[in-house]
N, C-alpha and C positions, 0 to 999 in steps of 0.2 A: 504495497502500498503507499503512496507517495503523495504526500498533502503538498499543493502549489496554492501558494499564497499569493502569484502573481497574477495581475489582472490579465496576461499574455498564457494563452495555451503551451504546453509543456508536452512535447512528443517522444514517446520514447520508443529507440526500434530493439527489436532485436540483436541482445548482444551486449547493449548499453548498460553502464550498474547506475547505478544509486546508492547514495550511504545521507543516511539524517542525521540530524542530533538534536536534543530535546533541550534546551537551555531552561533551569529554571532555579528561581531562588528558591535554598534551603533556609528555612527562620530555625535561629538556635535561640530561644529565650533563652532569660539568665534567671537563674534557678536561687531560692534563697533558704535556706534551713530557716526551720523556726523551734520554739521550743513546745508549744502546741498550737491544737486549732482553734477557732472560735465555736464555741456548742449550735450546734445547728437541731431543726426538728427530723426524729427518722419518727413512719412510716412503719406500722404493723406487717404490713405486707412482704410477699417475699423478694427477692432482691432485683432492686431498681421497683420496688412498686411504686406507682403515685396513690394509691386507694382513689381511682376514681374508677 
């Protein structure tokens, strides 16, 4: 599969070779270690339950 982002057609002929690269930013957030977390309300359902 070849993605052409140009406004003109790109024709490949038998024997032509293509290489593609995806350039994407990889975010690395800052991590902070804390002693404890704020209390939150917990529900009684199963894991991930919202009781809806």
